[in-house]
C-alpha positions in Angstrom: 247.1 208.6 96.6 248.7 207.0 99.9 252.4 206.4 98.7 254.4 203.0 98.0 254.1 199.8 100.5 257.6 200.2 101.6 256.6 203.8 102.8 253.6 202.5 104.8 254.9 200.1 107.0 256.9 200.8 110.1 259.0 197.2 111.1 262.5 195.9 110.8 264.3 196.1 107.8 264.2 192.1 108.5 261.3 191.6 107.7 261.4 193.7 104.2 261.0 190.8 102.6 258.0 190.6 99.6 260.3 192.2 96.8 259.1 194.2 94.7 255.9 194.4 95.8 257.1 197.1 98.6 256.7 198.9 95.1 253.1 199.0 94.9 251.0 202.0 94.9 248.6 202.0 97.6 245.7 203.8 96.8 242.1 204.6 98.0 239.8 202.9 95.5 239.8 201.1 92.0 238.9 204.2 90.3 241.6 205.7 90.8 244.5 203.0 90.4 242.6 202.9 86.5 243.0 206.6 86.0 246.8 206.0 87.0 247.4 203.2 85.0 245.4 204.1 81.8 248.3 206.5 80.4 251.0 204.6 81.0 248.9 201.8 79.6 248.5 203.4 76.4 251.5 204.7 75.9 253.2 200.8 76.9 250.9 199.9 74.0 252.1 202.0 71.9 255.7 201.7 72.5 255.0 198.3 72.2 253.0 198.8 68.5 256.1 201.1 66.9 258.2 198.2 68.0 256.1 195.7 66.1 255.9 198.0 63.0 259.6 198.4 63.2 260.2 194.4 63.3 258.1 193.9 60.4 259.7 196.5 58.4 262.8 195.0 58.3 261.7 191.6 58.2 259.8 191.9 54.4 262.4 194.8 53.6 261.3 195.1 50.4 258.5 192.5 50.2 261.3 189.8 50.8 262.0 188.0 54.0 265.0 189.0 55.2 
């Protein structure tokens, strides 16, 4: 991993207009990015499922749509 784009560029601040993309992380290969992203993505999926389960539970409490 090389680091965030913003740390890899050397120019005047007035040229930094790319917004959030300056905080993207640069890595050497797609394989490395997959190894980094996969665990984070899996955790986000687990969190989303939990939120959906809680929402369904509130909506259909006791078999009655509230």
